[in-house]
Chimera marker file (.cmm) of the C-alpha trace (Angstrom):
<marker_set name="trace">
<marker id="1" x="-143.958" y="77.953" z="-46.495" r="1" g="1" b="0" radius="0.5"/>
<marker id="2" x="-147.157" y="79.024" z="-44.653" r="1" g="1" b="0" radius="0.5"/>
<marker id="3" x="-147.827" y="77.972" z="-40.893" r="1" g="1" b="0" radius="0.5"/>
<marker id="4" x="-151.436" y="78.065" z="-39.455" r="1" g="1" b="0" radius="0.5"/>
<marker id="5" x="-152.546" y="78.334" z="-36.381" r="1" g="1" b="0" radius="0.5"/>
<marker id="6" x="-155.209" y="75.252" z="-35.997" r="1" g="1" b="0" radius="0.5"/>
<marker id="7" x="-157.863" y="74.111" z="-33.900" r="1" g="1" b="0" radius="0.5"/>
<marker id="8" x="-159.682" y="70.697" z="-33.270" r="1" g="1" b="0" radius="0.5"/>
<marker id="9" x="-163.487" y="70.237" z="-32.479" r="1" g="1" b="0" radius="0.5"/>
<marker id="10" x="-162.029" y="69.765" z="-28.840" r="1" g="1" b="0" radius="0.5"/>
<marker id="11" x="-160.780" y="72.685" z="-28.584" r="1" g="1" b="0" radius="0.5"/>
<marker id="12" x="-157.187" y="71.749" z="-28.777" r="1" g="1" b="0" radius="0.5"/>
<marker id="13" x="-154.873" y="74.118" z="-30.276" r="1" g="1" b="0" radius="0.5"/>
<marker id="14" x="-151.305" y="73.685" z="-32.115" r="1" g="1" b="0" radius="0.5"/>
<marker id="15" x="-149.916" y="75.167" z="-35.314" r="1" g="1" b="0" radius="0.5"/>
<marker id="16" x="-147.975" y="73.035" z="-38.190" r="1" g="1" b="0" radius="0.5"/>
<marker id="17" x="-146.531" y="74.463" z="-41.599" r="1" g="1" b="0" radius="0.5"/>
<marker id="18" x="-147.668" y="73.944" z="-45.015" r="1" g="1" b="0" radius="0.5"/>
<marker id="19" x="-146.242" y="74.323" z="-48.526" r="1" g="1" b="0" radius="0.5"/>
<marker id="20" x="-148.808" y="76.880" z="-49.440" r="1" g="1" b="0" radius="0.5"/>
<marker id="21" x="-152.185" y="77.586" z="-48.578" r="1" g="1" b="0" radius="0.5"/>
<marker id="22" x="-153.776" y="75.549" z="-51.392" r="1" g="1" b="0" radius="0.5"/>
<marker id="23" x="-151.607" y="72.748" z="-50.107" r="1" g="1" b="0" radius="0.5"/>
<marker id="24" x="-153.109" y="72.799" z="-47.160" r="1" g="1" b="0" radius="0.5"/>
<marker id="25" x="-156.737" y="72.855" z="-48.702" r="1" g="1" b="0" radius="0.5"/>
<marker id="26" x="-155.528" y="69.841" z="-50.218" r="1" g="1" b="0" radius="0.5"/>
<marker id="27" x="-154.399" y="68.332" z="-47.309" r="1" g="1" b="0" radius="0.5"/>
<marker id="28" x="-157.533" y="68.936" z="-44.941" r="1" g="1" b="0" radius="0.5"/>
<marker id="29" x="-159.897" y="67.927" z="-48.042" r="1" g="1" b="0" radius="0.5"/>
<marker id="30" x="-158.334" y="64.531" z="-47.949" r="1" g="1" b="0" radius="0.5"/>
<marker id="31" x="-158.465" y="64.136" z="-44.290" r="1" g="1" b="0" radius="0.5"/>
<marker id="32" x="-154.562" y="64.342" z="-43.590" r="1" g="1" b="0" radius="0.5"/>
<marker id="33" x="-154.315" y="67.415" z="-41.498" r="1" g="1" b="0" radius="0.5"/>
<marker id="34" x="-155.816" y="66.074" z="-37.714" r="1" g="1" b="0" radius="0.5"/>
<marker id="35" x="-155.321" y="67.411" z="-34.117" r="1" g="1" b="0" radius="0.5"/>
<marker id="36" x="-151.414" y="66.937" z="-32.287" r="1" g="1" b="0" radius="0.5"/>
<marker id="37" x="-153.025" y="65.879" z="-28.865" r="1" g="1" b="0" radius="0.5"/>
<marker id="38" x="-156.170" y="64.006" z="-29.559" r="1" g="1" b="0" radius="0.5"/>
<marker id="39" x="-156.008" y="62.940" z="-33.682" r="1" g="1" b="0" radius="0.5"/>
<marker id="40" x="-159.443" y="64.236" z="-34.459" r="1" g="1" b="0" radius="0.5"/>
<marker id="41" x="-159.562" y="65.915" z="-38.423" r="1" g="1" b="0" radius="0.5"/>
<marker id="42" x="-162.095" y="68.120" z="-37.570" r="1" g="1" b="0" radius="0.5"/>
<marker id="43" x="-159.655" y="70.648" z="-37.889" r="1" g="1" b="0" radius="0.5"/>
<marker id="44" x="-160.123" y="74.519" z="-38.761" r="1" g="1" b="0" radius="0.5"/>
<marker id="45" x="-157.737" y="77.505" z="-39.151" r="1" g="1" b="0" radius="0.5"/>
<marker id="46" x="-157.497" y="80.207" z="-36.747" r="1" g="1" b="0" radius="0.5"/>
<marker id="47" x="-157.515" y="83.497" z="-36.657" r="1" g="1" b="0" radius="0.5"/>
<marker id="48" x="-153.847" y="84.724" z="-36.968" r="1" g="1" b="0" radius="0.5"/>
<marker id="49" x="-152.071" y="87.766" z="-37.694" r="1" g="1" b="0" radius="0.5"/>
<marker id="50" x="-149.122" y="87.567" z="-40.422" r="1" g="1" b="0" radius="0.5"/>
<marker id="51" x="-145.403" y="87.242" z="-39.240" r="1" g="1" b="0" radius="0.5"/>
<marker id="52" x="-143.877" y="90.576" z="-40.621" r="1" g="1" b="0" radius="0.5"/>
<marker id="53" x="-140.242" y="91.471" z="-39.868" r="1" g="1" b="0" radius="0.5"/>
<marker id="54" x="-139.554" y="94.651" z="-38.060" r="1" g="1" b="0" radius="0.5"/>
<marker id="55" x="-137.502" y="97.434" z="-39.367" r="1" g="1" b="0" radius="0.5"/>
<marker id="56" x="-133.720" y="96.489" z="-38.169" r="1" g="1" b="0" radius="0.5"/>
<marker id="57" x="-133.362" y="99.425" z="-35.975" r="1" g="1" b="0" radius="0.5"/>
<marker id="58" x="-136.697" y="98.564" z="-33.899" r="1" g="1" b="0" radius="0.5"/>
<marker id="59" x="-136.336" y="97.224" z="-30.463" r="1" g="1" b="0" radius="0.5"/>
<marker id="60" x="-136.198" y="93.543" z="-30.215" r="1" g="1" b="0" radius="0.5"/>
<marker id="61" x="-139.515" y="92.385" z="-28.554" r="1" g="1" b="0" radius="0.5"/>
<marker id="62" x="-138.506" y="90.627" z="-25.066" r="1" g="1" b="0" radius="0.5"/>
<marker id="63" x="-138.437" y="87.040" z="-25.793" r="1" g="1" b="0" radius="0.5"/>
<marker id="64" x="-141.154" y="84.160" z="-24.142" r="1" g="1" b="0" radius="0.5"/>
<marker id="65" x="-139.664" y="82.650" z="-20.723" r="1" g="1" b="0" radius="0.5"/>
<marker id="66" x="-138.692" y="79.598" z="-22.066" r="1" g="1" b="0" radius="0.5"/>
<marker id="67" x="-138.875" y="78.530" z="-17.986" r="1" g="1" b="0" radius="0.5"/>
<marker id="68" x="-142.279" y="78.644" z="-17.449" r="1" g="1" b="0" radius="0.5"/>
<marker id="69" x="-145.093" y="75.666" z="-19.114" r="1" g="1" b="0" radius="0.5"/>
<marker id="70" x="-146.644" y="77.597" z="-22.355" r="1" g="1" b="0" radius="0.5"/>
<marker id="71" x="-150.236" y="75.679" z="-21.453" r="1" g="1" b="0" radius="0.5"/>
<marker id="72" x="-152.008" y="72.445" z="-19.287" r="1" g="1" b="0" radius="0.5"/>
<marker id="73" x="-149.446" y="69.935" z="-20.838" r="1" g="1" b="0" radius="0.5"/>
<marker id="74" x="-146.450" y="71.348" z="-20.143" r="1" g="1" b="0" radius="0.5"/>
<marker id="75" x="-147.718" y="72.037" z="-15.877" r="1" g="1" b="0" radius="0.5"/>
<marker id="76" x="-148.721" y="68.434" z="-15.735" r="1" g="1" b="0" radius="0.5"/>
<marker id="77" x="-145.174" y="67.460" z="-16.954" r="1" g="1" b="0" radius="0.5"/>
<marker id="78" x="-142.855" y="70.211" z="-14.680" r="1" g="1" b="0" radius="0.5"/>
<marker id="79" x="-144.849" y="68.849" z="-11.855" r="1" g="1" b="0" radius="0.5"/>
<marker id="80" x="-144.697" y="65.526" z="-12.686" r="1" g="1" b="0" radius="0.5"/>
<marker id="81" x="-140.994" y="66.063" z="-13.322" r="1" g="1" b="0" radius="0.5"/>
<marker id="82" x="-140.462" y="68.012" z="-9.694" r="1" g="1" b="0" radius="0.5"/>
<marker id="83" x="-142.484" y="64.965" z="-7.831" r="1" g="1" b="0" radius="0.5"/>
<marker id="84" x="-140.253" y="62.807" z="-9.401" r="1" g="1" b="0" radius="0.5"/>
<marker id="85" x="-137.033" y="64.294" z="-8.796" r="1" g="1" b="0" radius="0.5"/>
<marker id="86" x="-138.013" y="65.203" z="-4.915" r="1" g="1" b="0" radius="0.5"/>
<marker id="87" x="-138.861" y="61.346" z="-3.891" r="1" g="1" b="0" radius="0.5"/>
<marker id="88" x="-136.486" y="59.242" z="-5.993" r="1" g="1" b="0" radius="0.5"/>
<marker id="89" x="-132.992" y="58.772" z="-6.493" r="1" g="1" b="0" radius="0.5"/>
<marker id="90" x="-130.951" y="59.344" z="-10.084" r="1" g="1" b="0" radius="0.5"/>
<marker id="91" x="-129.291" y="56.767" z="-10.795" r="1" g="1" b="0" radius="0.5"/>
<marker id="92" x="-128.238" y="58.024" z="-14.130" r="1" g="1" b="0" radius="0.5"/>
<marker id="93" x="-126.900" y="55.475" z="-16.870" r="1" g="1" b="0" radius="0.5"/>
<marker id="94" x="-126.795" y="52.431" z="-13.883" r="1" g="1" b="0" radius="0.5"/>
<marker id="95" x="-130.797" y="52.247" z="-14.076" r="1" g="1" b="0" radius="0.5"/>
<marker id="96" x="-130.930" y="48.798" z="-15.524" r="1" g="1" b="0" radius="0.5"/>
<marker id="97" x="-128.858" y="47.641" z="-13.405" r="1" g="1" b="0" radius="0.5"/>
<marker id="98" x="-130.628" y="48.852" z="-9.810" r="1" g="1" b="0" radius="0.5"/>
<marker id="99" x="-133.742" y="48.115" z="-11.285" r="1" g="1" b="0" radius="0.5"/>
<marker id="100" x="-132.950" y="44.777" z="-11.551" r="1" g="1" b="0" radius="0.5"/>
<marker id="101" x="-130.771" y="44.453" z="-7.859" r="1" g="1" b="0" radius="0.5"/>
<marker id="102" x="-134.286" y="45.707" z="-6.548" r="1" g="1" b="0" radius="0.5"/>
<marker id="103" x="-136.322" y="42.821" z="-8.377" r="1" g="1" b="0" radius="0.5"/>
<marker id="104" x="-134.033" y="40.240" z="-7.092" r="1" g="1" b="0" radius="0.5"/>
<marker id="105" x="-133.585" y="41.537" z="-3.618" r="1" g="1" b="0" radius="0.5"/>
<marker id="106" x="-130.197" y="42.462" z="-3.566" r="1" g="1" b="0" radius="0.5"/>
<marker id="107" x="-130.853" y="45.896" z="-2.962" r="1" g="1" b="0" radius="0.5"/>
<marker id="108" x="-133.770" y="47.507" z="-0.840" r="1" g="1" b="0" radius="0.5"/>
<marker id="109" x="-136.507" y="48.603" z="-2.854" r="1" g="1" b="0" radius="0.5"/>
<marker id="110" x="-137.006" y="52.312" z="-3.499" r="1" g="1" b="0" radius="0.5"/>
<marker id="111" x="-138.227" y="54.767" z="-6.107" r="1" g="1" b="0" radius="0.5"/>
<marker id="112" x="-135.239" y="55.378" z="-8.800" r="1" g="1" b="0" radius="0.5"/>
<marker id="113" x="-135.397" y="57.168" z="-12.344" r="1" g="1" b="0" radius="0.5"/>
<marker id="114" x="-132.296" y="56.836" z="-14.797" r="1" g="1" b="0" radius="0.5"/>
<marker id="115" x="-131.029" y="56.287" z="-18.463" r="1" g="1" b="0" radius="0.5"/>
<marker id="116" x="-131.341" y="52.694" z="-19.927" r="1" g="1" b="0" radius="0.5"/>
<marker id="117" x="-130.509" y="51.870" z="-23.652" r="1" g="1" b="0" radius="0.5"/>
<marker id="118" x="-133.713" y="50.530" z="-25.591" r="1" g="1" b="0" radius="0.5"/>
<marker id="119" x="-132.465" y="46.948" z="-25.376" r="1" g="1" b="0" radius="0.5"/>
<marker id="120" x="-131.849" y="47.177" z="-21.381" r="1" g="1" b="0" radius="0.5"/>
<marker id="121" x="-135.494" y="48.801" z="-21.093" r="1" g="1" b="0" radius="0.5"/>
<marker id="122" x="-137.203" y="45.504" z="-23.310" r="1" g="1" b="0" radius="0.5"/>
<marker id="123" x="-134.949" y="43.303" z="-21.113" r="1" g="1" b="0" radius="0.5"/>
<marker id="124" x="-136.464" y="44.479" z="-17.816" r="1" g="1" b="0" radius="0.5"/>
<marker id="125" x="-139.678" y="44.416" z="-19.179" r="1" g="1" b="0" radius="0.5"/>
<marker id="126" x="-139.627" y="40.953" z="-20.592" r="1" g="1" b="0" radius="0.5"/>
<marker id="127" x="-138.664" y="39.852" z="-17.238" r="1" g="1" b="0" radius="0.5"/>
<marker id="128" x="-141.057" y="41.477" z="-15.828" r="1" g="1" b="0" radius="0.5"/>
<marker id="129" x="-139.741" y="44.309" z="-13.861" r="1" g="1" b="0" radius="0.5"/>
<marker id="130" x="-142.016" y="47.503" z="-13.916" r="1" g="1" b="0" radius="0.5"/>
<marker id="131" x="-140.313" y="49.971" z="-15.647" r="1" g="1" b="0" radius="0.5"/>
<marker id="132" x="-141.938" y="53.237" z="-18.095" r="1" g="1" b="0" radius="0.5"/>
<marker id="133" x="-140.364" y="56.139" z="-19.849" r="1" g="1" b="0" radius="0.5"/>
<marker id="134" x="-140.650" y="59.649" z="-18.781" r="1" g="1" b="0" radius="0.5"/>
<marker id="135" x="-141.506" y="62.470" z="-20.820" r="1" g="1" b="0" radius="0.5"/>
<marker id="136" x="-138.710" y="64.477" z="-19.847" r="1" g="1" b="0" radius="0.5"/>
<marker id="137" x="-134.836" y="64.466" z="-19.937" r="1" g="1" b="0" radius="0.5"/>
<marker id="138" x="-133.130" y="64.252" z="-16.617" r="1" g="1" b="0" radius="0.5"/>
<marker id="139" x="-131.721" y="67.647" z="-15.271" r="1" g="1" b="0" radius="0.5"/>
<marker id="140" x="-127.968" y="66.674" z="-16.012" r="1" g="1" b="0" radius="0.5"/>
<marker id="141" x="-128.809" y="66.380" z="-20.043" r="1" g="1" b="0" radius="0.5"/>
<marker id="142" x="-130.510" y="69.829" z="-20.087" r="1" g="1" b="0" radius="0.5"/>
<marker id="143" x="-129.115" y="72.981" z="-20.596" r="1" g="1" b="0" radius="0.5"/>
<link id1="1" id2="2" r="1" g="1" b="0" radius="0.2"/>
<link id1="2" id2="3" r="1" g="1" b="0" radius="0.2"/>
<link id1="3" id2="4" r="1" g="1" b="0" radius="0.2"/>
<link id1="4" id2="5" r="1" g="1" b="0" radius="0.2"/>
<link id1="5" id2="6" r="1" g="1" b="0" radius="0.2"/>
<link id1="6" id2="7" r="1" g="1" b="0" radius="0.2"/>
<link id1="7" id2="8" r="1" g="1" b="0" radius="0.2"/>
<link id1="8" id2="9" r="1" g="1" b="0" radius="0.2"/>
<link id1="9" id2="10" r="1" g="1" b="0" radius="0.2"/>
<link id1="10" id2="11" r="1" g="1" b="0" radius="0.2"/>
<link id1="11" id2="12" r="1" g="1" b="0" radius="0.2"/>
<link id1="12" id2="13" r="1" g="1" b="0" radius="0.2"/>
<link id1="13" id2="14" r="1" g="1" b="0" radius="0.2"/>
<link id1="14" id2="15" r="1" g="1" b="0" radius="0.2"/>
<link id1="15" id2="16" r="1" g="1" b="0" radius="0.2"/>
<link id1="16" id2="17" r="1" g="1" b="0" radius="0.2"/>
<link id1="17" id2="18" r="1" g="1" b="0" radius="0.2"/>
<link id1="18" id2="19" r="1" g="1" b="0" radius="0.2"/>
<link id1="19" id2="20" r="1" g="1" b="0" radius="0.2"/>
<link id1="20" id2="21" r="1" g="1" b="0" radius="0.2"/>
<link id1="21" id2="22" r="1" g="1" b="0" radius="0.2"/>
<link id1="22" id2="23" r="1" g="1" b="0" radius="0.2"/>
<link id1="23" id2="24" r="1" g="1" b="0" radius="0.2"/>
<link id1="24" id2="25" r="1" g="1" b="0" radius="0.2"/>
<link id1="25" id2="26" r="1" g="1" b="0" radius="0.2"/>
<link id1="26" id2="27" r="1" g="1" b="0" radius="0.2"/>
<link id1="27" id2="28" r="1" g="1" b="0" radius="0.2"/>
<link id1="28" id2="29" r="1" g="1" b="0" radius="0.2"/>
<link id1="29" id2="30" r="1" g="1" b="0" radius="0.2"/>
<link id1="30" id2="31" r="1" g="1" b="0" radius="0.2"/>
<link id1="31" id2="32" r="1" g="1" b="0" radius="0.2"/>
<link id1="32" id2="33" r="1" g="1" b="0" radius="0.2"/>
<link id1="33" id2="34" r="1" g="1" b="0" radius="0.2"/>
<link id1="34" id2="35" r="1" g="1" b="0" radius="0.2"/>
<link id1="35" id2="36" r="1" g="1" b="0" radius="0.2"/>
<link id1="36" id2="37" r="1" g="1" b="0" radius="0.2"/>
<link id1="37" id2="38" r="1" g="1" b="0" radius="0.2"/>
<link id1="38" id2="39" r="1" g="1" b="0" radius="0.2"/>
<link id1="39" id2="40" r="1" g="1" b="0" radius="0.2"/>
<link id1="40" id2="41" r="1" g="1" b="0" radius="0.2"/>
<link id1="41" id2="42" r="1" g="1" b="0" radius="0.2"/>
<link id1="42" id2="43" r="1" g="1" b="0" radius="0.2"/>
<link id1="43" id2="44" r="1" g="1" b="0" radius="0.2"/>
<link id1="44" id2="45" r="1" g="1" b="0" radius="0.2"/>
<link id1="45" id2="46" r="1" g="1" b="0" radius="0.2"/>
<link id1="46" id2="47" r="1" g="1" b="0" radius="0.2"/>
<link id1="47" id2="48" r="1" g="1" b="0" radius="0.2"/>
<link id1="48" id2="49" r="1" g="1" b="0" radius="0.2"/>
<link id1="49" id2="50" r="1" g="1" b="0" radius="0.2"/>
<link id1="50" id2="51" r="1" g="1" b="0" radius="0.2"/>
<link id1="51" id2="52" r="1" g="1" b="0" radius="0.2"/>
<link id1="52" id2="53" r="1" g="1" b="0" radius="0.2"/>
<link id1="53" id2="54" r="1" g="1" b="0" radius="0.2"/>
<link id1="54" id2="55" r="1" g="1" b="0" radius="0.2"/>
<link id1="55" id2="56" r="1" g="1" b="0" radius="0.2"/>
<link id1="56" id2="57" r="1" g="1" b="0" radius="0.2"/>
<link id1="57" id2="58" r="1" g="1" b="0" radius="0.2"/>
<link id1="58" id2="59" r="1" g="1" b="0" radius="0.2"/>
<link id1="59" id2="60" r="1" g="1" b="0" radius="0.2"/>
<link id1="60" id2="61" r="1" g="1" b="0" radius="0.2"/>
<link id1="61" id2="62" r="1" g="1" b="0" radius="0.2"/>
<link id1="62" id2="63" r="1" g="1" b="0" radius="0.2"/>
<link id1="63" id2="64" r="1" g="1" b="0" radius="0.2"/>
<link id1="64" id2="65" r="1" g="1" b="0" radius="0.2"/>
<link id1="65" id2="66" r="1" g="1" b="0" radius="0.2"/>
<link id1="66" id2="67" r="1" g="1" b="0" radius="0.2"/>
<link id1="67" id2="68" r="1" g="1" b="0" radius="0.2"/>
<link id1="68" id2="69" r="1" g="1" b="0" radius="0.2"/>
<link id1="69" id2="70" r="1" g="1" b="0" radius="0.2"/>
<link id1="70" id2="71" r="1" g="1" b="0" radius="0.2"/>
<link id1="71" id2="72" r="1" g="1" b="0" radius="0.2"/>
<link id1="72" id2="73" r="1" g="1" b="0" radius="0.2"/>
<link id1="73" id2="74" r="1" g="1" b="0" radius="0.2"/>
<link id1="74" id2="75" r="1" g="1" b="0" radius="0.2"/>
<link id1="75" id2="76" r="1" g="1" b="0" radius="0.2"/>
<link id1="76" id2="77" r="1" g="1" b="0" radius="0.2"/>
<link id1="77" id2="78" r="1" g="1" b="0" radius="0.2"/>
<link id1="78" id2="79" r="1" g="1" b="0" radius="0.2"/>
<link id1="79" id2="80" r="1" g="1" b="0" radius="0.2"/>
<link id1="80" id2="81" r="1" g="1" b="0" radius="0.2"/>
<link id1="81" id2="82" r="1" g="1" b="0" radius="0.2"/>
<link id1="82" id2="83" r="1" g="1" b="0" radius="0.2"/>
<link id1="83" id2="84" r="1" g="1" b="0" radius="0.2"/>
<link id1="84" id2="85" r="1" g="1" b="0" radius="0.2"/>
<link id1="85" id2="86" r="1" g="1" b="0" radius="0.2"/>
<link id1="86" id2="87" r="1" g="1" b="0" radius="0.2"/>
<link id1="87" id2="88" r="1" g="1" b="0" radius="0.2"/>
<link id1="88" id2="89" r="1" g="1" b="0" radius="0.2"/>
<link id1="89" id2="90" r="1" g="1" b="0" radius="0.2"/>
<link id1="90" id2="91" r="1" g="1" b="0" radius="0.2"/>
<link id1="91" id2="92" r="1" g="1" b="0" radius="0.2"/>
<link id1="92" id2="93" r="1" g="1" b="0" radius="0.2"/>
<link id1="93" id2="94" r="1" g="1" b="0" radius="0.2"/>
<link id1="94" id2="95" r="1" g="1" b="0" radius="0.2"/>
<link id1="95" id2="96" r="1" g="1" b="0" radius="0.2"/>
<link id1="96" id2="97" r="1" g="1" b="0" radius="0.2"/>
<link id1="97" id2="98" r="1" g="1" b="0" radius="0.2"/>
<link id1="98" id2="99" r="1" g="1" b="0" radius="0.2"/>
<link id1="99" id2="100" r="1" g="1" b="0" radius="0.2"/>
<link id1="100" id2="101" r="1" g="1" b="0" radius="0.2"/>
<link id1="101" id2="102" r="1" g="1" b="0" radius="0.2"/>
<link id1="102" id2="103" r="1" g="1" b="0" radius="0.2"/>
<link id1="103" id2="104" r="1" g="1" b="0" radius="0.2"/>
<link id1="104" id2="105" r="1" g="1" b="0" radius="0.2"/>
<link id1="105" id2="106" r="1" g="1" b="0" radius="0.2"/>
<link id1="106" id2="107" r="1" g="1" b="0" radius="0.2"/>
<link id1="107" id2="108" r="1" g="1" b="0" radius="0.2"/>
<link id1="108" id2="109" r="1" g="1" b="0" radius="0.2"/>
<link id1="109" id2="110" r="1" g="1" b="0" radius="0.2"/>
<link id1="110" id2="111" r="1" g="1" b="0" radius="0.2"/>
<link id1="111" id2="112" r="1" g="1" b="0" radius="0.2"/>
<link id1="112" id2="113" r="1" g="1" b="0" radius="0.2"/>
<link id1="113" id2="114" r="1" g="1" b="0" radius="0.2"/>
<link id1="114" id2="115" r="1" g="1" b="0" radius="0.2"/>
<link id1="115" id2="116" r="1" g="1" b="0" radius="0.2"/>
<link id1="116" id2="117" r="1" g="1" b="0" radius="0.2"/>
<link id1="117" id2="118" r="1" g="1" b="0" radius="0.2"/>
<link id1="118" id2="119" r="1" g="1" b="0" radius="0.2"/>
<link id1="119" id2="120" r="1" g="1" b="0" radius="0.2"/>
<link id1="120" id2="121" r="1" g="1" b="0" radius="0.2"/>
<link id1="121" id2="122" r="1" g="1" b="0" radius="0.2"/>
<link id1="122" id2="123" r="1" g="1" b="0" radius="0.2"/>
<link id1="123" id2="124" r="1" g="1" b="0" radius="0.2"/>
<link id1="124" id2="125" r="1" g="1" b="0" radius="0.2"/>
<link id1="125" id2="126" r="1" g="1" b="0" radius="0.2"/>
<link id1="126" id2="127" r="1" g="1" b="0" radius="0.2"/>
<link id1="127" id2="128" r="1" g="1" b="0" radius="0.2"/>
<link id1="128" id2="129" r="1" g="1" b="0" radius="0.2"/>
<link id1="129" id2="130" r="1" g="1" b="0" radius="0.2"/>
<link id1="130" id2="131" r="1" g="1" b="0" radius="0.2"/>
<link id1="131" id2="132" r="1" g="1" b="0" radius="0.2"/>
<link id1="132" id2="133" r="1" g="1" b="0" radius="0.2"/>
<link id1="133" id2="134" r="1" g="1" b="0" radius="0.2"/>
<link id1="134" id2="135" r="1" g="1" b="0" radius="0.2"/>
<link id1="135" id2="136" r="1" g="1" b="0" radius="0.2"/>
<link id1="136" id2="137" r="1" g="1" b="0" radius="0.2"/>
<link id1="137" id2="138" r="1" g="1" b="0" radius="0.2"/>
<link id1="138" id2="139" r="1" g="1" b="0" radius="0.2"/>
<link id1="139" id2="140" r="1" g="1" b="0" radius="0.2"/>
<link id1="140" id2="141" r="1" g="1" b="0" radius="0.2"/>
<link id1="141" id2="142" r="1" g="1" b="0" radius="0.2"/>
<link id1="142" id2="143" r="1" g="1" b="0" radius="0.2"/>
</marker_set>
């Protein structure tokens, strides 16, 4: 297996694994390699260093921080998450019931977020209750 760092014509950077260099060349020539962000098939390999294992006695490199966003997209999701958590009530697994009760006027309207089964979310949408999936897990579901 070989990992390539790739760029599309719009400047999006991403990585992908291939069985071999020849496999990448075949897939690229057939138009099966596309940008993970915008879908562009105008993709090129970027200059990259080979992955070489250090000697066993070598000091361990400092691990990257997983608490800081790695790119602009992660920064935007982090900002959105903070905004939602600061200005909304987490209702957990009661999301569908709370959303329906607010829509029907049984409880006061407020911003909420939580979890719902796919069937519950479809039912809310079919009944004209506006809901949207969030691109992150609730803080209680993360490590």
